[in-house]
Biopython code that builds the backbone (N, CA, C, O; Angstrom):
import numpy as np
from Bio.PDB.StructureBuilder import StructureBuilder

atoms = [
    (1, "UNK", "N", (77.130, 51.800, 30.794)),
    (1, "UNK", "CA", (77.067, 53.267, 30.598)),
    (1, "UNK", "C", (75.342, 53.488, 31.664)),
    (1, "UNK", "O", (74.286, 53.137, 31.137)),
    (2, "UNK", "N", (75.352, 53.993, 32.886)),
    (2, "UNK", "CA", (74.185, 53.684, 33.219)),
    (2, "UNK", "C", (73.705, 55.458, 32.853)),
    (2, "UNK", "O", (74.454, 56.277, 32.320)),
    (3, "UNK", "N", (71.912, 55.782, 33.426)),
    (3, "UNK", "CA", (71.667, 56.685, 33.312)),
    (3, "UNK", "C", (71.968, 57.808, 34.540)),
    (3, "UNK", "O", (72.230, 57.338, 35.648)),
    (4, "UNK", "N", (71.942, 59.143, 34.394)),
    (4, "UNK", "CA", (72.429, 60.647, 34.386)),
    (4, "UNK", "C", (71.464, 60.524, 36.141)),
    (4, "UNK", "O", (70.245, 60.658, 36.248)),
    (5, "UNK", "N", (72.310, 60.280, 37.161)),
    (5, "UNK", "CA", (71.757, 60.211, 38.943)),
    (5, "UNK", "C", (72.524, 61.658, 39.258)),
    (5, "UNK", "O", (73.592, 61.924, 38.707)),
    (6, "UNK", "N", (71.960, 62.453, 40.078)),
    (6, "UNK", "CA", (72.542, 63.660, 40.933)),
    (6, "UNK", "C", (73.671, 63.521, 41.945)),
    (6, "UNK", "O", (73.387, 62.920, 42.980)),
    (7, "UNK", "N", (74.809, 63.948, 41.813)),
    (7, "UNK", "CA", (76.021, 63.794, 42.551)),
    (7, "UNK", "C", (75.617, 65.241, 43.055)),
    (7, "UNK", "O", (74.911, 66.015, 42.409)),
    (8, "UNK", "N", (76.158, 65.493, 44.286)),
    (8, "UNK", "CA", (76.697, 66.817, 45.242)),
    (8, "UNK", "C", (78.503, 66.628, 45.215)),
    (8, "UNK", "O", (79.315, 65.753, 45.518)),
    (9, "UNK", "N", (78.524, 68.088, 44.632)),
    (9, "UNK", "CA", (80.274, 67.922, 44.722)),
    (9, "UNK", "C", (80.143, 68.946, 45.927)),
    (9, "UNK", "O", (78.981, 69.227, 46.224)),
    (10, "UNK", "N", (81.271, 69.623, 46.758)),
    (10, "UNK", "CA", (81.245, 70.268, 46.951)),
    (10, "UNK", "C", (81.778, 71.439, 46.868)),
    (10, "UNK", "O", (82.996, 71.616, 46.859)),
    (11, "UNK", "N", (80.927, 72.344, 46.798)),
    (11, "UNK", "CA", (81.545, 74.202, 45.705)),
    (11, "UNK", "C", (83.078, 74.440, 46.121)),
    (11, "UNK", "O", (83.312, 75.331, 45.305)),
    (12, "UNK", "N", (83.904, 74.325, 46.595)),
    (12, "UNK", "CA", (85.000, 74.406, 46.572)),
    (12, "UNK", "C", (85.765, 73.299, 45.526)),
    (12, "UNK", "O", (86.623, 73.442, 44.656)),
    (13, "UNK", "N", (85.171, 72.362, 45.945)),
    (13, "UNK", "CA", (85.504, 71.761, 44.596)),
    (13, "UNK", "C", (85.528, 71.875, 42.776)),
    (13, "UNK", "O", (86.322, 71.877, 41.834)),
    (14, "UNK", "N", (84.112, 71.958, 43.068)),
    (14, "UNK", "CA", (83.408, 73.225, 41.435)),
    (14, "UNK", "C", (84.119, 73.780, 41.808)),
    (14, "UNK", "O", (85.166, 73.149, 41.957)),
    (15, "UNK", "N", (84.166, 75.060, 42.177)),
    (15, "UNK", "CA", (85.050, 75.959, 42.258)),
    (15, "UNK", "C", (86.284, 75.741, 40.840)),
    (15, "UNK", "O", (86.375, 75.881, 39.620)),
    (16, "UNK", "N", (87.164, 75.257, 42.195)),
    (16, "UNK", "CA", (88.392, 74.667, 41.735)),
    (16, "UNK", "C", (88.844, 73.774, 40.089)),
    (16, "UNK", "O", (89.955, 73.398, 39.717)),
    (17, "UNK", "N", (87.648, 73.672, 39.468)),
    (17, "UNK", "CA", (87.465, 72.176, 38.552)),
    (17, "UNK", "C", (87.167, 73.016, 37.609)),
    (17, "UNK", "O", (87.809, 72.976, 36.560)),
    (18, "UNK", "N", (86.024, 74.046, 37.811)),
    (18, "UNK", "CA", (85.564, 74.644, 36.601)),
    (18, "UNK", "C", (83.984, 74.280, 36.290)),
    (18, "UNK", "O", (83.183, 74.594, 35.410)),
    (19, "UNK", "N", (83.950, 73.349, 37.623)),
    (19, "UNK", "CA", (82.729, 72.655, 37.070)),
    (19, "UNK", "C", (81.628, 73.619, 37.854)),
    (19, "UNK", "O", (81.668, 73.987, 39.028)),
    (20, "UNK", "N", (80.365, 73.992, 36.567)),
    (20, "UNK", "CA", (79.324, 75.027, 37.303)),
    (20, "UNK", "C", (77.976, 74.083, 38.159)),
    (20, "UNK", "O", (78.084, 72.860, 38.065)),
    (21, "UNK", "N", (76.978, 74.526, 38.814)),
    (21, "UNK", "CA", (76.041, 74.156, 39.659)),
    (21, "UNK", "C", (75.413, 73.286, 38.490)),
    (21, "UNK", "O", (75.086, 73.848, 37.445)),
    (22, "UNK", "N", (75.203, 71.609, 38.690)),
    (22, "UNK", "CA", (74.017, 71.072, 37.338)),
    (22, "UNK", "C", (75.095, 71.224, 36.467)),
    (22, "UNK", "O", (74.701, 72.003, 35.600)),
    (23, "UNK", "N", (76.684, 70.769, 36.145)),
    (23, "UNK", "CA", (77.425, 70.723, 34.972)),
    (23, "UNK", "C", (77.823, 69.003, 34.998)),
    (23, "UNK", "O", (77.789, 68.294, 36.004)),
    (24, "UNK", "N", (78.165, 68.611, 33.745)),
    (24, "UNK", "CA", (78.534, 67.704, 33.743)),
    (24, "UNK", "C", (79.338, 66.790, 34.106)),
    (24, "UNK", "O", (79.086, 66.194, 33.059)),
    (25, "UNK", "N", (80.372, 65.840, 34.810)),
    (25, "UNK", "CA", (81.411, 65.307, 35.211)),
    (25, "UNK", "C", (81.030, 64.302, 34.474)),
    (25, "UNK", "O", (79.897, 64.048, 34.065)),
    (26, "UNK", "N", (82.776, 63.292, 34.191)),
    (26, "UNK", "CA", (82.966, 62.452, 34.005)),
    (26, "UNK", "C", (83.207, 61.510, 34.726)),
    (26, "UNK", "O", (83.501, 61.889, 35.860)),
    (27, "UNK", "N", (83.223, 60.142, 34.562)),
    (27, "UNK", "CA", (83.656, 59.610, 36.243)),
    (27, "UNK", "C", (84.911, 58.446, 35.368)),
    (27, "UNK", "O", (84.378, 57.933, 34.384)),
    (28, "UNK", "N", (86.040, 58.100, 35.525)),
    (28, "UNK", "CA", (86.965, 56.938, 34.890)),
    (28, "UNK", "C", (87.555, 56.625, 36.011)),
    (28, "UNK", "O", (88.170, 57.347, 36.796)),
    (29, "UNK", "N", (87.220, 54.933, 36.058)),
    (29, "UNK", "CA", (87.994, 54.444, 36.871)),
    (29, "UNK", "C", (89.075, 54.222, 36.559)),
    (29, "UNK", "O", (89.623, 54.142, 35.460)),
    (30, "UNK", "N", (89.650, 54.040, 38.275)),
    (30, "UNK", "CA", (91.879, 54.414, 37.728)),
    (30, "UNK", "C", (91.643, 53.325, 38.846)),
    (30, "UNK", "O", (90.581, 53.080, 39.419)),
    (31, "UNK", "N", (93.103, 52.617, 39.057)),
    (31, "UNK", "CA", (93.876, 52.073, 39.881)),
    (31, "UNK", "C", (93.397, 52.321, 40.930)),
    (31, "UNK", "O", (92.582, 51.500, 41.350)),
    (32, "UNK", "N", (93.703, 53.567, 41.797)),
    (32, "UNK", "CA", (93.652, 54.265, 42.825)),
    (32, "UNK", "C", (91.811, 54.408, 43.375)),
    (32, "UNK", "O", (91.488, 54.293, 44.557)),
    (33, "UNK", "N", (90.913, 54.644, 42.363)),
    (33, "UNK", "CA", (90.184, 54.798, 42.877)),
    (33, "UNK", "C", (89.003, 55.500, 41.680)),
    (33, "UNK", "O", (89.066, 54.875, 40.621)),
    (34, "UNK", "N", (88.315, 56.265, 41.662)),
    (34, "UNK", "CA", (87.374, 56.942, 40.795)),
    (34, "UNK", "C", (87.627, 57.948, 40.549)),
    (34, "UNK", "O", (87.644, 58.651, 41.559)),
    (35, "UNK", "N", (87.906, 58.570, 39.480)),
    (35, "UNK", "CA", (88.712, 60.128, 38.773)),
    (35, "UNK", "C", (87.453, 60.884, 38.507)),
    (35, "UNK", "O", (86.541, 60.264, 37.959)),
    (36, "UNK", "N", (87.315, 61.875, 38.753)),
    (36, "UNK", "CA", (86.048, 62.670, 37.860)),
    (36, "UNK", "C", (86.152, 63.948, 38.126)),
    (36, "UNK", "O", (86.239, 64.539, 39.203)),
    (37, "UNK", "N", (86.125, 64.541, 36.391)),
    (37, "UNK", "CA", (86.636, 65.554, 35.788)),
    (37, "UNK", "C", (85.621, 66.074, 34.950)),
    (37, "UNK", "O", (84.657, 65.516, 34.426)),
    (38, "UNK", "N", (85.968, 67.108, 34.924)),
    (38, "UNK", "CA", (84.361, 67.656, 33.916)),
    (38, "UNK", "C", (83.948, 67.267, 32.116)),
    (38, "UNK", "O", (84.527, 67.371, 31.034)),
    (39, "UNK", "N", (82.971, 66.912, 32.479)),
    (39, "UNK", "CA", (82.748, 66.181, 30.761)),
    (39, "UNK", "C", (83.665, 67.298, 30.316)),
    (39, "UNK", "O", (84.551, 66.460, 30.477)),
    (40, "UNK", "N", (84.253, 68.283, 29.947)),
    (40, "UNK", "CA", (84.730, 68.812, 28.461)),
    (40, "UNK", "C", (86.164, 68.648, 28.466)),
    (40, "UNK", "O", (86.719, 68.752, 27.372)),
    (41, "UNK", "N", (86.978, 68.377, 29.637)),
    (41, "UNK", "CA", (88.143, 67.569, 29.819)),
    (41, "UNK", "C", (88.361, 66.246, 29.057)),
    (41, "UNK", "O", (89.392, 65.956, 28.450)),
    (42, "UNK", "N", (87.114, 65.382, 29.181)),
    (42, "UNK", "CA", (86.517, 63.980, 29.173)),
    (42, "UNK", "C", (86.762, 64.194, 27.666)),
    (42, "UNK", "O", (87.690, 63.710, 27.019)),
    (43, "UNK", "N", (85.639, 65.114, 27.146)),
    (43, "UNK", "CA", (85.535, 65.513, 25.647)),
    (43, "UNK", "C", (86.467, 65.441, 24.666)),
    (43, "UNK", "O", (86.639, 64.826, 23.613)),
    (44, "UNK", "N", (87.200, 66.521, 25.548)),
    (44, "UNK", "CA", (88.240, 66.766, 24.271)),
    (44, "UNK", "C", (89.865, 65.851, 24.613)),
    (44, "UNK", "O", (90.833, 66.352, 24.041)),
    (45, "UNK", "N", (90.091, 64.870, 25.294)),
    (45, "UNK", "CA", (90.691, 63.792, 25.586)),
    (45, "UNK", "C", (90.608, 63.161, 24.839)),
    (45, "UNK", "O", (91.642, 62.541, 24.593)),
    (46, "UNK", "N", (89.163, 62.798, 23.796)),
    (46, "UNK", "CA", (88.458, 62.136, 23.356)),
    (46, "UNK", "C", (89.165, 62.305, 22.238)),
    (46, "UNK", "O", (89.992, 61.582, 21.682)),
    (47, "UNK", "N", (88.554, 63.782, 21.879)),
    (47, "UNK", "CA", (88.480, 64.123, 20.319)),
    (47, "UNK", "C", (90.585, 64.255, 20.124)),
    (47, "UNK", "O", (91.053, 64.400, 18.995)),
    (48, "UNK", "N", (91.290, 64.192, 21.055)),
    (48, "UNK", "CA", (92.697, 63.905, 20.541)),
    (48, "UNK", "C", (92.854, 62.710, 20.452)),
    (48, "UNK", "O", (93.540, 62.301, 19.515)),
    (49, "UNK", "N", (92.416, 61.999, 21.159)),
    (49, "UNK", "CA", (92.594, 60.373, 20.317)),
    (49, "UNK", "C", (92.071, 59.826, 18.958)),
    (49, "UNK", "O", (92.448, 58.846, 18.316)),
    (50, "UNK", "N", (91.033, 60.796, 18.686)),
    (50, "UNK", "CA", (90.444, 60.294, 17.560)),
    (50, "UNK", "C", (91.269, 60.824, 16.434)),
    (50, "UNK", "O", (91.807, 60.269, 15.475)),
    (51, "UNK", "N", (91.178, 62.643, 17.023)),
    (51, "UNK", "CA", (92.384, 63.122, 16.018)),
    (51, "UNK", "C", (93.858, 62.033, 15.559)),
    (51, "UNK", "O", (94.067, 61.598, 14.426)),
    (52, "UNK", "N", (94.715, 61.790, 16.773)),
    (52, "UNK", "CA", (95.668, 60.959, 16.364)),
    (52, "UNK", "C", (95.078, 59.382, 16.128)),
    (52, "UNK", "O", (95.748, 58.563, 16.756)),
    (53, "UNK", "N", (94.378, 59.013, 15.641)),
    (53, "UNK", "CA", (94.133, 57.968, 15.376)),
    (53, "UNK", "C", (93.850, 58.159, 13.985)),
    (53, "UNK", "O", (94.357, 57.316, 13.245)),
    (54, "UNK", "N", (92.754, 59.597, 13.123)),
    (54, "UNK", "CA", (93.228, 59.672, 12.408)),
    (54, "UNK", "C", (93.924, 60.069, 11.425)),
    (54, "UNK", "O", (93.481, 59.960, 10.282)),
    (55, "UNK", "N", (95.253, 60.652, 11.699)),
    (55, "UNK", "CA", (96.596, 60.531, 11.774)),
    (55, "UNK", "C", (97.317, 59.520, 11.426)),
    (55, "UNK", "O", (98.414, 59.497, 10.868)),
    (56, "UNK", "N", (96.794, 58.864, 11.706)),
    (56, "UNK", "CA", (98.021, 57.676, 11.868)),
    (56, "UNK", "C", (97.753, 57.149, 10.750)),
    (56, "UNK", "O", (98.653, 56.575, 10.137)),
    (57, "UNK", "N", (96.315, 57.233, 10.177)),
    (57, "UNK", "CA", (95.475, 56.951, 9.419)),
    (57, "UNK", "C", (95.300, 57.331, 8.017)),
    (57, "UNK", "O", (94.664, 56.887, 7.061)),
    (58, "UNK", "N", (96.419, 58.715, 8.329)),
    (58, "UNK", "CA", (96.412, 59.012, 7.041)),
    (58, "UNK", "C", (95.476, 60.391, 5.954)),
    (58, "UNK", "O", (95.565, 60.994, 4.885)),
    (59, "UNK", "N", (94.465, 60.243, 7.398)),
    (59, "UNK", "CA", (92.925, 61.380, 7.102)),
    (59, "UNK", "C", (93.155, 62.392, 8.249)),
    (59, "UNK", "O", (93.234, 62.548, 9.468)),
    (60, "UNK", "N", (93.231, 63.211, 6.533)),
    (60, "UNK", "CA", (93.241, 65.045, 7.075)),
    (60, "UNK", "C", (91.747, 65.388, 7.676)),
    (60, "UNK", "O", (90.779, 64.869, 7.119)),
    (61, "UNK", "N", (91.489, 66.518, 9.150)),
    (61, "UNK", "CA", (90.294, 67.011, 9.201)),
    (61, "UNK", "C", (89.017, 67.488, 7.994)),
    (61, "UNK", "O", (87.798, 67.606, 8.110)),
    (62, "UNK", "N", (89.774, 67.644, 7.061)),
    (62, "UNK", "CA", (89.203, 68.420, 6.319)),
    (62, "UNK", "C", (88.638, 66.949, 5.202)),
    (62, "UNK", "O", (87.511, 66.879, 4.712)),
    (63, "UNK", "N", (89.533, 66.106, 5.045)),
    (63, "UNK", "CA", (89.400, 64.776, 4.239)),
    (63, "UNK", "C", (87.263, 64.471, 4.907)),
    (63, "UNK", "O", (86.195, 64.326, 4.312)),
    (64, "UNK", "N", (87.714, 64.522, 6.445)),
    (64, "UNK", "CA", (86.534, 63.861, 7.271)),
    (64, "UNK", "C", (85.590, 64.738, 6.665)),
    (64, "UNK", "O", (84.749, 64.502, 5.798)),
    (65, "UNK", "N", (85.859, 65.744, 7.240)),
    (65, "UNK", "CA", (83.842, 66.878, 6.760)),
    (65, "UNK", "C", (83.782, 66.286, 6.111)),
    (65, "UNK", "O", (82.955, 65.385, 6.246)),
    (66, "UNK", "N", (84.824, 66.352, 4.606)),
    (66, "UNK", "CA", (83.894, 65.881, 3.144)),
    (66, "UNK", "C", (83.320, 64.790, 3.049)),
    (66, "UNK", "O", (82.277, 64.687, 2.403)),
    (67, "UNK", "N", (84.061, 63.439, 3.866)),
    (67, "UNK", "CA", (83.372, 62.650, 4.337)),
    (67, "UNK", "C", (82.090, 62.541, 4.722)),
    (67, "UNK", "O", (81.215, 61.831, 4.226)),
    (68, "UNK", "N", (82.004, 63.471, 5.867)),
    (68, "UNK", "CA", (80.634, 63.640, 6.041)),
    (68, "UNK", "C", (79.868, 64.061, 5.965)),
    (68, "UNK", "O", (78.896, 63.904, 6.703)),
    (69, "UNK", "N", (80.025, 65.438, 4.217)),
    (69, "UNK", "CA", (79.029, 66.300, 4.031)),
    (69, "UNK", "C", (78.914, 65.011, 3.171)),
    (69, "UNK", "O", (78.003, 64.374, 3.699)),
    (70, "UNK", "N", (79.432, 64.245, 2.005)),
    (70, "UNK", "CA", (79.108, 63.166, 1.071)),
    (70, "UNK", "C", (77.848, 62.424, 2.099)),
    (70, "UNK", "O", (76.687, 62.358, 1.695)),
    (71, "UNK", "N", (78.171, 62.012, 3.151)),
    (71, "UNK", "CA", (77.221, 60.559, 3.156)),
    (71, "UNK", "C", (75.848, 61.544, 3.587)),
    (71, "UNK", "O", (74.804, 61.233, 3.013)),
    (72, "UNK", "N", (75.774, 62.901, 4.717)),
    (72, "UNK", "CA", (75.060, 63.473, 4.663)),
    (72, "UNK", "C", (74.159, 63.791, 3.531)),
    (72, "UNK", "O", (72.957, 63.918, 3.764)),
    (73, "UNK", "N", (74.786, 63.985, 1.891)),
    (73, "UNK", "CA", (74.255, 64.259, 1.308)),
    (73, "UNK", "C", (73.083, 63.029, 0.141)),
    (73, "UNK", "O", (72.130, 62.947, -0.633)),
    (74, "UNK", "N", (74.468, 62.139, 1.072)),
    (74, "UNK", "CA", (73.441, 60.808, 0.667)),
    (74, "UNK", "C", (71.910, 60.631, 1.169)),
    (74, "UNK", "O", (70.916, 60.429, 0.473)),
    (75, "UNK", "N", (71.990, 60.742, 2.354)),
    (75, "UNK", "CA", (71.516, 60.313, 3.658)),
    (75, "UNK", "C", (70.174, 61.460, 2.997)),
    (75, "UNK", "O", (69.387, 60.906, 2.230)),
    (76, "UNK", "N", (70.051, 62.220, 3.139)),
    (76, "UNK", "CA", (69.109, 63.749, 2.848)),
    (76, "UNK", "C", (68.384, 62.972, 1.288)),
    (76, "UNK", "O", (67.155, 62.900, 1.274)),
    (77, "UNK", "N", (69.158, 62.422, 0.042)),
    (77, "UNK", "CA", (68.650, 62.456, -0.673)),
    (77, "UNK", "C", (67.617, 61.216, -1.059)),
    (77, "UNK", "O", (66.704, 61.325, -1.878)),
    (78, "UNK", "N", (67.963, 59.922, -0.252)),
    (78, "UNK", "CA", (67.356, 59.016, 0.144)),
    (78, "UNK", "C", (66.235, 59.088, 0.655)),
    (78, "UNK", "O", (65.153, 58.903, 0.099)),
    (79, "UNK", "N", (66.493, 59.425, 1.998)),
    (79, "UNK", "CA", (65.154, 59.589, 3.036)),
    (79, "UNK", "C", (63.970, 60.593, 2.565)),
    (79, "UNK", "O", (62.747, 60.601, 2.709)),
    (80, "UNK", "N", (65.015, 61.519, 1.868)),
    (80, "UNK", "CA", (64.122, 62.906, 1.729)),
    (80, "UNK", "C", (63.943, 62.759, 0.550)),
    (80, "UNK", "O", (63.301, 63.792, 0.362)),
    (81, "UNK", "N", (64.004, 62.223, -0.561)),
    (81, "UNK", "CA", (64.339, 62.359, -2.075)),
    (81, "UNK", "C", (64.730, 64.407, -2.378)),
    (81, "UNK", "O", (64.160, 65.090, -3.229)),
    (82, "UNK", "N", (65.432, 64.732, -1.740)),
    (82, "UNK", "CA", (66.179, 65.769, -1.668)),
    (82, "UNK", "C", (67.810, 65.724, -2.232)),
    (82, "UNK", "O", (68.608, 64.992, -1.647)),
    (83, "UNK", "N", (68.272, 66.608, -3.480)),
    (83, "UNK", "CA", (68.607, 66.355, -3.969)),
    (83, "UNK", "C", (70.344, 67.131, -3.288)),
    (83, "UNK", "O", (70.021, 68.317, -3.353)),
    (84, "UNK", "N", (71.100, 67.140, -3.007)),
    (84, "UNK", "CA", (72.114, 67.482, -2.303)),
    (84, "UNK", "C", (72.457, 69.079, -3.073)),
    (84, "UNK", "O", (72.374, 69.485, -4.232)),
    (85, "UNK", "N", (72.734, 69.489, -2.208)),
    (85, "UNK", "CA", (73.657, 70.955, -3.292)),
    (85, "UNK", "C", (74.911, 71.146, -3.354)),
    (85, "UNK", "O", (75.363, 72.063, -4.040)),
]
sb = StructureBuilder()
sb.init_structure("model")
sb.init_model(0)
sb.init_chain("A")
sb.init_seg("    ")
for serial, (resi, resn, name, xyz) in enumerate(atoms, 1):
    if name == "N":
        sb.init_residue(resn, " ", resi, " ")
    sb.init_atom(name, np.array(xyz, "f"), 0.0, 1.0, " ", f" {name:<3s}", serial, name[0])
structure = sb.get_structure()
């Protein structure tokens, strides 16, 4: 991954794709060339893939959230000596 660089996308295309001026886009290499899409589209695709992987592992969203809370609580306790509530 490289650093972000300015790129000019014609306004007609930005409007059609719903990309705001200064908005984030994703570049995906494809056989036909490079696919440029709004960053939100790529993020949703990634989240869908993560959700599918969790379902295959038999993990629910609620279990994942609770696990995150437990981990954060342990980190807060270890790093700052504060008891998790």
